[in-house]
N, CA, C and O of each residue as an XYZ file, in Angstrom:
700
protein
N     -26.554     30.689     21.613
C     -27.863     29.984     20.920
C     -27.128     29.091     19.496
O     -26.342     29.601     18.697
N     -27.514     27.992     19.470
C     -26.711     27.400     18.387
C     -27.408     27.336     17.261
O     -28.576     26.952     17.323
N     -26.816     27.709     15.985
C     -27.390     27.825     14.717
C     -27.310     26.429     13.924
O     -26.410     25.600     14.064
N     -28.439     26.320     13.046
C     -28.219     25.183     12.279
C     -27.310     24.632     11.662
O     -27.189     23.432     11.417
N     -26.292     25.922     11.244
C     -24.940     25.285     10.455
C     -24.064     24.728     11.609
O     -23.341     23.748     11.424
N     -24.137     25.343     12.757
C     -23.066     24.626     13.889
C     -23.678     23.265     14.092
O     -22.988     22.259     13.925
N     -24.827     23.197     14.412
C     -25.523     21.938     14.613
C     -24.983     20.813     13.572
O     -24.383     19.771     13.837
N     -25.347     21.297     12.398
C     -24.825     20.178     11.187
C     -23.428     20.198     11.266
O     -22.902     19.170     10.840
N     -22.626     21.112     11.708
C     -20.884     21.042     11.412
C     -20.630     19.652     12.715
O     -20.089     18.565     12.516
N     -21.202     20.152     13.955
C     -20.952     19.232     14.956
C     -21.188     17.717     14.650
O     -20.341     16.866     14.921
N     -22.763     17.346     13.888
C     -23.131     16.356     13.488
C     -22.258     15.691     12.425
O     -22.347     14.466     12.341
N     -21.442     16.322     11.620
C     -20.703     15.976     10.570
C     -19.438     15.360     10.955
O     -18.935     14.376     10.413
N     -18.907     16.107     12.063
C     -17.718     15.934     12.398
C     -17.829     14.712     13.731
O     -16.849     14.036     14.041
N     -18.876     14.609     14.270
C     -18.900     13.421     15.052
C     -19.089     12.147     14.555
O     -18.807     11.120     15.171
N     -19.665     12.215     13.213
C     -19.770     11.216     12.359
C     -18.022     10.705     11.958
O     -17.544      9.580     12.107
N     -17.410     11.809     11.481
C     -16.315     11.662     11.109
C     -15.176     11.095     12.057
O     -14.207     10.435     11.681
N     -15.465     11.468     13.326
C     -14.559     11.214     14.738
C     -15.048      9.807     14.866
O     -14.176      8.937     14.882
N     -16.059      9.510     14.943
C     -16.328      7.819     15.272
C     -16.004      6.846     14.148
O     -16.241      5.647     14.293
N     -15.515      7.289     13.128
C     -15.298      6.335     12.048
C     -13.538      6.482     12.213
O     -12.911      5.468     11.905
N     -12.889      7.456     12.591
C     -11.446      7.486     12.808
C     -10.777      6.715     13.429
O     -11.319      6.252     14.432
N      -9.581      6.329     13.163
C      -8.640      5.494     13.808
C      -7.472      6.154     14.375
O      -6.733      5.642     15.216
N      -7.321      7.506     13.790
C      -6.320      8.536     14.416
C      -6.715      9.975     14.369
O      -7.280     10.445     13.382
N      -6.418     10.685     15.437
C      -6.916     12.038     15.165
C      -5.639     12.832     15.795
O      -5.227     12.602     16.932
N      -5.138     13.666     15.032
C      -4.019     14.479     15.405
C      -4.202     15.753     15.536
O      -4.653     16.383     14.579
N      -3.892     16.392     16.734
C      -4.035     17.870     16.786
C      -2.542     18.620     16.609
O      -1.505     18.379     17.228
N      -2.806     19.698     15.461
C      -1.475     20.316     15.039
C      -1.746     21.763     15.156
O      -2.863     22.263     15.024
N      -0.564     22.459     15.431
C      -0.391     23.888     15.304
C      -0.144     24.431     13.796
O       0.784     24.042     13.087
N      -0.747     25.027     13.559
C      -0.972     25.536     12.130
C      -0.713     27.205     11.835
O      -0.961     27.756     10.763
N      -0.218     27.789     12.908
C      -0.164     29.446     12.711
C       1.060     29.658     11.826
O       2.040     28.916     11.908
N       0.985     30.706     10.963
C       1.873     30.782      9.787
C       2.148     30.055      9.035
O       3.318     29.883      8.693
N       1.147     29.405      8.546
C       0.999     28.237      7.485
C       0.432     29.302      6.230
O      -0.753     29.633      6.265
N       1.159     29.724      5.331
C       0.582     30.426      4.165
C      -0.601     29.851      3.535
O      -0.796     28.696      3.914
N      -1.528     30.328      2.619
C      -2.629     29.609      1.996
C      -2.263     28.691      0.901
O      -3.063     27.812      0.579
N      -1.246     28.798      0.359
C      -0.501     27.743     -0.645
C       0.023     26.713      0.189
O      -0.217     25.564     -0.185
N       0.590     26.841      1.086
C       1.249     25.596      1.752
C       0.054     24.564      2.524
O       0.227     23.364      2.734
N      -1.008     25.237      2.832
C      -2.410     24.872      3.531
C      -2.870     24.214      2.447
O      -2.921     23.012      2.706
N      -3.275     24.489      1.203
C      -3.840     23.939      0.275
C      -2.988     22.803     -0.353
O      -3.493     21.795     -0.849
N      -1.562     23.064     -0.286
C      -0.627     21.976     -0.530
C      -0.699     20.736      0.241
O      -0.466     19.608     -0.193
N      -1.086     21.096      1.569
C      -0.890     20.172      2.675
C      -2.313     19.228      2.539
O      -2.331     17.999      2.467
N      -3.464     20.114      2.523
C      -4.687     19.526      2.499
C      -4.776     18.704      1.178
O      -5.608     17.797      1.195
N      -4.123     18.857      0.148
C      -4.274     18.148     -1.333
C      -3.310     16.528     -0.949
O      -3.543     15.352     -1.232
N      -2.424     17.066     -0.351
C      -1.442     15.790      0.009
C      -2.246     15.021      1.160
O      -2.119     13.808      0.997
N      -2.779     15.237      1.914
C      -3.515     14.360      2.831
C      -4.786     13.728      2.335
O      -5.214     12.618      2.651
N      -5.308     14.568      1.539
C      -6.564     13.979      0.646
C      -6.154     12.628     -0.100
O      -6.706     11.531     -0.013
N      -5.092     12.980     -0.822
C      -4.540     11.952     -1.656
C      -4.283     10.802     -0.885
O      -4.579      9.774     -1.494
N      -3.762     10.595      0.429
C      -3.722      9.663      1.346
C      -4.781      8.966      1.966
O      -4.658      7.971      2.681
N      -5.989      9.630      1.607
C      -7.354      9.252      2.368
C      -7.333      9.802      3.781
O      -7.842      9.090      4.646
N      -6.743     11.128      4.183
C      -6.852     11.509      5.193
C      -7.422     13.026      5.368
O      -6.920     13.827      4.580
N      -8.168     13.430      6.065
C      -9.001     14.646      6.294
C      -8.418     15.447      7.293
O      -8.021     14.983      8.362
N      -8.315     17.319      6.801
C      -7.827     17.992      7.648
C      -8.992     18.846      8.254
O      -9.831     19.058      7.379
N      -9.216     19.223      9.064
C     -10.367     20.189      9.569
C      -9.818     21.369     10.731
O      -9.184     21.164     11.766
N     -10.223     22.446     10.252
C     -10.080     23.477     11.409
C     -11.442     23.888     11.787
O     -12.292     24.259     10.977
N     -11.642     23.782     13.349
C     -12.844     24.215     13.971
C     -13.041     24.835     15.181
O     -12.142     24.579     15.981
N     -13.741     25.424     15.515
C     -13.598     25.889     17.049
C     -13.640     24.982     18.098
O     -14.137     23.865     17.949
N     -13.093     25.419     19.300
C     -12.608     24.129     20.062
C     -14.302     23.702     20.836
O     -14.591     22.561     21.197
N     -14.962     24.558     20.918
C     -16.163     24.463     21.561
C     -16.951     23.353     20.563
O     -17.497     22.374     21.071
N     -16.967     23.550     19.291
C     -17.584     22.744     18.442
C     -16.966     21.384     18.596
O     -17.676     20.385     18.710
N     -15.594     21.326     18.603
C     -14.884     20.108     18.602
C     -15.367     19.217     19.939
O     -15.746     18.045     19.939
N     -15.282     19.819     20.692
C     -15.565     18.987     22.048
C     -16.853     18.555     21.908
O     -17.123     17.398     22.231
N     -17.925     19.490     21.364
C     -19.212     18.736     21.351
C     -19.116     17.564     20.381
O     -19.606     16.489     20.727
N     -18.545     17.680     19.240
C     -18.756     16.513     18.466
C     -17.573     15.266     19.044
O     -17.690     14.104     18.656
N     -16.813     15.548     19.695
C     -15.900     14.513     20.379
C     -16.864     13.816     21.341
O     -16.816     12.597     21.502
N     -17.609     14.482     21.883
C     -18.340     13.853     23.133
C     -19.549     13.334     22.076
O     -19.603     12.127     22.314
N     -20.197     13.526     21.397
C     -21.343     13.017     20.666
C     -20.591     11.649     20.051
O     -21.173     10.565     20.049
N     -19.328     11.810     19.565
C     -19.014     10.420     18.817
C     -18.668      9.550     19.898
O     -18.294      8.428     19.555
N     -18.704      9.810     21.172
C     -18.178      8.774     22.396
C     -16.609      8.959     22.476
O     -15.928      8.001     22.841
N     -16.108      9.977     22.196
C     -14.684      9.683     22.243
C     -14.547     11.306     23.117
O     -14.286     12.332     22.487
N     -14.745     11.300     24.452
C     -14.414     12.660     25.240
C     -12.910     12.772     25.332
O     -12.484     13.915     25.498
N     -12.197     11.978     25.269
C     -10.659     12.126     25.430
C     -10.069     12.891     24.480
O      -8.946     13.356     24.674
N     -10.775     13.118     23.312
C     -10.282     13.749     21.922
C     -10.018     15.449     22.375
O      -9.092     16.050     21.831
N     -10.873     16.136     23.372
C     -10.827     17.037     23.734
C      -9.613     17.697     24.232
O      -9.551     18.920     24.362
N      -8.458     16.741     24.567
C      -7.150     17.112     24.968
C      -6.397     17.405     23.882
O      -5.246     17.755     24.140
N      -6.758     17.359     22.576
C      -5.868     17.722     21.266
C      -6.054     18.941     21.316
O      -5.112     19.609     20.888
N      -7.125     19.615     21.765
C      -7.664     21.094     21.133
C      -7.134     22.113     22.265
O      -7.504     22.037     23.436
N      -6.401     22.888     21.873
C      -5.779     23.956     22.798
C      -5.356     25.068     22.006
O      -4.404     24.934     21.237
N      -5.936     26.098     22.109
C      -5.656     27.135     21.222
C      -6.042     26.796     19.616
O      -6.772     25.825     19.418
N      -5.561     27.587     18.465
C      -6.080     27.230     17.400
C      -5.454     25.846     16.950
O      -4.251     25.624     17.086
N      -6.279     24.988     16.443
C      -5.902     23.698     16.263
C      -6.505     23.032     14.968
O      -7.694     22.964     14.654
N      -5.378     22.545     14.274
C      -5.927     21.630     12.727
C      -6.117     20.331     13.188
O      -5.320     19.826     13.978
N      -7.033     19.780     12.799
C      -7.229     18.141     13.112
C      -6.889     17.548     12.187
O      -7.336     17.974     11.121
N      -6.282     16.736     12.145
C      -5.795     15.766     11.124
C      -6.137     14.428     11.343
O      -5.460     13.738     12.106
N      -7.601     13.766     10.466
C      -8.015     12.708     10.963
C      -7.849     11.637      9.990
O      -8.125     11.874      8.814
N      -7.350     10.267     10.407
C      -7.073      9.269      9.261
C      -7.921      8.143      9.789
O      -8.121      7.975     10.991
N      -8.482      7.268      8.696
C      -9.362      5.901      8.868
C      -8.419      4.741      8.585
O      -7.495      4.973      7.805
N      -8.513      3.644      9.061
C      -7.673      2.498      8.642
C      -6.354      2.418      9.426
O      -6.398      2.595     10.644
N      -5.248      2.179      8.851
C      -3.858      2.446      9.504
C      -3.549      3.534     10.180
O      -3.279      4.627      9.682
N      -3.585      3.229     11.469
C      -3.358      4.773     12.101
C      -1.964      5.407     12.217
O      -1.689      6.411     12.874
N      -0.889      4.451     11.267
C       0.381      5.096     11.315
C       0.567      5.821     10.053
O       1.425      6.703     10.022
N      -0.126      5.561      9.013
C       0.033      6.339      7.719
C      -0.155      7.776      7.872
O       0.641      8.460      7.229
N      -1.163      8.496      8.687
C      -1.304      9.524      8.822
C      -0.153     10.382      9.383
O       0.335     11.395      8.881
N       0.187      9.733     10.578
C       1.420      9.893     11.330
C       2.425     10.602     10.582
O       2.789     11.778     10.547
N       2.868      9.224      9.816
C       3.939      9.310      8.893
C       3.959     10.520      7.924
O       4.948     11.233      7.757
N       2.641     10.694      7.236
C       2.538     11.761      6.356
C       2.877     13.237      7.299
O       3.738     14.055      6.978
N       2.280     13.309      8.113
C       2.077     14.742      8.894
C       3.551     14.846      9.664
O       3.964     15.993      9.839
N       4.428     13.683     10.168
C       5.869     14.037     10.349
C       6.745     14.395      9.433
O       7.698     15.143      9.655
N       6.379     13.708      7.985
C       7.324     14.069      6.711
C       6.967     15.522      6.641
O       7.852     16.317      6.955
N       6.023     15.895      6.345
C       5.223     17.433      6.304
C       5.964     18.324      6.923
O       6.426     19.337      6.398
N       6.113     17.956      8.144
C       6.433     18.914      9.384
C       7.927     19.170      9.293
O       8.433     20.219      9.691
N       8.628     18.148      8.742
C       9.817     18.379      8.765
C      10.515     19.618      7.707
O      11.531     20.283      7.912
N       9.673     19.649      6.644
C      10.060     20.708      5.789
C       9.128     21.985      5.863
O       9.084     22.812      4.952
N       8.511     22.060      6.831
C       7.299     23.110      6.887
C       7.715     24.381      7.636
O       6.815     25.065      8.122
N       8.998     24.766      7.777
C       9.800     26.019      8.373
C       8.997     26.333      9.490
O       8.646     27.506      9.620
N       8.669     25.548     10.262
C       8.313     25.799     12.038
C       7.031     26.123     11.829
O       6.503     26.537     12.861
N       6.217     26.091     10.755
C       5.025     26.742     10.862
C       3.860     25.639     11.253
O       2.846     26.096     11.781
N       3.929     24.386     11.054
C       3.232     23.242     11.135
C       3.879     22.245     12.014
O       4.857     21.564     11.706
N       3.084     22.218     13.413
C       3.904     21.082     14.242
C       2.591     20.450     14.879
O       1.634     21.076     15.333
N       2.792     18.768     14.797
C       2.074     18.000     15.538
C       1.729     18.236     17.281
O       2.680     18.035     18.037
N       0.993     18.466     17.620
C       1.149     18.264     19.323
C       0.837     17.191     19.947
O       1.460     16.917     20.973
N      -0.071     16.439     19.535
C      -0.304     14.984     20.169
C      -1.416     14.217     19.241
O      -1.799     14.655     18.157
N      -1.685     13.498     19.597
C      -2.714     12.533     18.645
C      -3.558     11.487     19.726
O      -3.131     11.036     20.789
N      -4.595     11.309     19.233
C      -5.409     10.346     19.762
C      -5.413      8.932     18.965
O      -6.008      8.895     17.887
N      -4.781      7.788     19.448
C      -4.682      6.605     18.760
C      -5.303      5.323     19.610
O      -4.740      4.833     20.589
N      -6.681      4.826     19.007
C      -7.308      3.666     19.961
C      -7.160      3.900     21.179
O      -6.735      3.016     21.923
N      -7.515      5.279     21.689
C      -7.877      5.208     23.015
C      -7.094      5.862     23.720
O      -7.499      6.234     24.821
N      -6.021      6.123     23.380
C      -4.807      6.511     24.158
C      -4.425      8.077     23.506
O      -4.577      8.281     22.301
N      -3.972      9.031     24.327
C      -3.272     10.221     23.690
C      -1.721      9.995     23.842
O      -1.085      9.635     24.833
N      -1.228     10.364     22.360
C       0.218     10.471     22.327
C       0.674     11.518     22.164
O       0.177     12.282     21.337
N       1.829     11.881     22.960
C       2.397     13.161     23.001
C       3.245     13.292     21.429
O       3.466     12.294     20.744
N       3.617     14.554     21.059
C       4.379     14.586     19.877
C       5.477     13.829     19.911
O       5.667     13.123     18.920
N       6.300     13.780     20.838
C       7.622     12.982     21.124
C       7.219     11.335     20.617
O       8.198     10.697     20.229
N       6.391     10.881     20.598
C       5.865      9.526     20.646
C       5.283      9.570     19.251
O       5.038      8.463     18.773
N       4.946     10.875     18.321
C       4.429     10.493     17.072
C       5.661     10.624     16.340
O       5.369     10.159     15.238
N       6.853     10.978     16.301
C       7.991     10.748     15.666
C       8.502      9.453     15.683
O       9.080      9.098     14.655
N       8.411      8.499     16.799
C       8.777      7.270     17.074
C       7.878      6.412     16.252
O       8.321      5.529     15.518
N       6.756      6.650     16.369
C       5.401      6.289     15.533
C       5.739      5.950     14.433
O       5.722      4.790     14.021
N       6.264      7.411     13.515
C       6.462      7.473     12.237
C       7.408      6.464     11.704
O       7.185      6.008     10.583
N       8.605      5.998     12.487
C       9.651      5.226     12.049
C       8.988      3.708     12.052
O       9.756      2.797     11.742
N       7.838      3.423     12.327
C       7.317      2.057     12.111
C       6.975      1.550     10.903
O       6.445      2.370     10.154
N       7.122      0.383     10.456
C       6.854     -0.144      9.129
C       5.059     -0.204      9.063
O       4.367     -0.022     10.065
N       4.516     -0.484      7.737
C       3.169     -0.182      7.690
C       2.645     -1.550      8.302
O       3.252     -2.617      8.215
N       1.519     -1.372      8.885
C       0.732     -2.542      9.446
C       0.757     -4.130      8.861
O       0.810     -5.185      9.493
N       0.694     -3.869      7.325
C       0.745     -5.147      6.563
C       2.319     -5.967      6.786
O       2.497     -7.170      6.977
N       3.247     -4.984      6.698
C       4.633     -5.484      6.828
C       4.859     -5.882      8.653
O       5.641     -6.798      8.904
N       4.385     -5.400      9.449
C       4.436     -5.515     10.724
C       3.626     -7.104     10.857
O       4.241     -8.074     11.303
N       2.615     -7.167     10.541
C       2.040     -8.402     10.422
C       2.709     -9.550      9.834
O       2.693    -10.626     10.431
N       3.406     -9.391      8.507
C       4.174    -10.058      8.014
C       5.433    -10.663      8.917
O       5.726    -11.846      9.092
N       5.993     -9.632      9.364
C       7.273     -9.861     10.118
C       6.874    -10.667     11.541
O       7.695    -11.384     12.113
N       5.718    -10.487     11.960
C       5.239    -11.100     13.252
C       4.805    -12.738     12.748
O       5.062    -13.702     13.470
N       4.337    -12.834     11.839
C       3.835    -14.151     11.258
C       5.029    -14.880     11.040
O       5.106    -16.039     11.448
N       6.248    -14.180     10.270
C       7.357    -14.801     10.065
C       7.743    -15.049     11.234
O       7.780    -16.280     11.234
N       8.110    -14.651     12.404
C       8.571    -14.999     13.943
C       7.929    -15.805     14.483
O       8.535    -16.455     15.335
N       6.627    -16.099     14.284
C       5.949    -17.187     14.570
C       5.943    -18.555     13.880
O       5.661    -19.614     14.440
N       6.280    -18.407     12.626
C       6.724    -19.616     11.667
C       8.016    -19.835     11.915
O       8.351    -21.005     11.727
N       8.800    -19.158     12.249
C      10.178    -19.694     12.327
C      10.892    -20.782     13.303
O      11.949    -21.351     13.028
N      10.217    -20.953     14.361
C      10.702    -22.071     15.115
C      10.005    -23.337     14.839
O      10.507    -24.439     15.059
N       8.518    -23.090     14.218
C       7.906    -24.356     13.771
C       8.679    -24.796     12.418
O       9.152    -25.931     12.475
N       8.871    -24.145     11.310
C       9.698    -24.497     10.308
C      11.117    -25.037     10.585
O      11.556    -25.859      9.781
N      11.726    -24.744     11.415
C      12.926    -25.303     11.943
C      12.683    -26.350     12.630
O      13.473    -27.218     12.259
N      11.925    -26.781     13.534
C      11.590    -27.659     14.159
C      11.046    -29.026     12.944
O      11.226    -30.217     13.197
N      10.506    -28.616     11.896
C      10.024    -29.516     10.791
C      11.317    -29.782     10.216
O      11.705    -30.945     10.332
N      12.183    -28.851      9.533
C      13.597    -29.116      9.127
C      14.398    -30.097     10.030
O      15.063    -30.942      9.431
N      14.423    -30.100     11.193
C      15.100    -30.988     12.084
C      14.341    -32.476     11.936
O      14.903    -33.544     11.692
N      13.249    -32.303     12.099
C      12.436    -33.871     12.040
C      12.861    -34.184     10.837
O      13.454    -35.262     10.859
N      12.803    -33.633      9.644
C      12.953    -34.118      8.000
C      14.567    -34.696      8.243
O      14.785    -35.828      7.811
N      15.493    -34.101      8.791
C      16.801    -34.228      8.880
C      17.139    -35.542      9.470
O      17.905    -36.419      9.072
N      16.160    -35.443     10.822
C      16.316    -37.102     11.502
C      15.829    -38.147     10.735
O      16.391    -39.239     10.651
N      14.607    -37.787     10.068
C      14.362    -38.970      9.070
C      15.303    -39.485      8.115
O      15.664    -40.656      7.998
N      15.780    -38.154      7.223
C      16.624    -38.786      6.552
C      18.140    -39.377      6.971
O      18.799    -40.150      6.276
N      18.474    -38.912      8.078
C      19.537    -39.598      8.868
C      19.555    -41.175      9.342
O      20.520    -41.940      9.326
N      18.258    -41.427      9.754
C      17.436    -42.600      9.854
C      17.529    -43.563      8.674
O      18.079    -44.662      8.755
N      16.968    -43.089      7.595
C      16.945    -43.610      6.475
C      18.268    -43.824      5.829
O      18.470    -44.734      5.025
N      18.995    -43.122      6.134
C      20.536    -43.342      5.633
C      21.421    -44.265      6.411
O      22.372    -44.920      5.983
N      20.905    -44.198      7.732
C      21.331    -45.402      8.422
C      20.750    -46.844      8.261
O      21.447    -47.835      8.475
N      19.334    -46.923      7.843
C      18.910    -48.186      7.472
C      19.365    -48.635      6.107
O      19.574    -49.818      5.834
N      19.509    -47.628      5.256
C      20.036    -48.092      3.864
C      21.814    -48.798      4.089
O      22.331    -49.809      3.613
N      22.251    -47.939      4.838
C      23.794    -48.450      5.222
C      23.999    -49.863      5.671
O      24.905    -50.632      5.349
N      22.593    -50.134      6.787
C      22.816    -51.447      7.261
C      22.444    -52.457      6.574
O      22.806    -53.606      6.826
N      21.619    -52.104      5.556
C      20.975    -53.146      4.443
C      22.073    -53.477      3.593
O      22.268    -54.645      3.257
N      22.923    -52.388      3.159
C      24.241    -52.515      2.175
C      25.100    -53.640      3.150
O      25.566    -54.615      2.561
N      25.319    -53.521      4.628
C      26.067    -54.135      5.193
C      25.729    -55.864      5.122
O      26.529    -56.777      4.919
N      24.546    -55.918      5.318
C      24.025    -57.049      5.410
C      24.022    -57.802      4.054
O      24.405    -58.969      3.973
N      23.612    -57.145      3.082
C      23.851    -57.786      1.644
C      25.389    -58.061      1.589
O      25.779    -59.210      1.377
N      26.228    -57.087      1.764
C      27.525    -57.759      1.387
C      28.110    -58.839      1.987
O      28.876    -59.629      1.435
N      27.640    -58.873      3.438
C      27.946    -60.033      4.123
C      27.397    -61.399      3.661
O      27.999    -62.460      3.823
N      26.476    -61.298      3.208
C      25.467    -62.625      2.652
C      25.937    -62.899      1.685
O      25.470    -63.817      1.010
């Protein structure tokens, strides 16, 4: 039978999940209290939340949030790392922390924009530059051919102008 506290927990988590851009499922067994506190502080400073919740409550919250695929993240004791906005930033934070966590904290998989990404894919995603940098690089790549074309047109006009000036100089010299 559902208690009021469990119902409230599911409701709050479903609201958080519906706003999320990335949810990472992580193994946290063996993590000491001080390490957990430091990790939570580091995540909070980056605008990322970490929840440890029973799998049945998580399943209900995921379904209530309209993201039933999230259920694949929870198998056994799972810490949910939830990010908002740029989906790469939380992944970078978790992968960075994981390197120094003496094998007690490991990201299993993640849910990003409707797809489940395995742990091997997370380390690849962590190497990507931030979203703003990628957009700037893409815009630069799009603008490069146009800029080159404009320079070519300008060079052609300058050459033509130089040709006209040279011909005018020849005609003035002959006259």
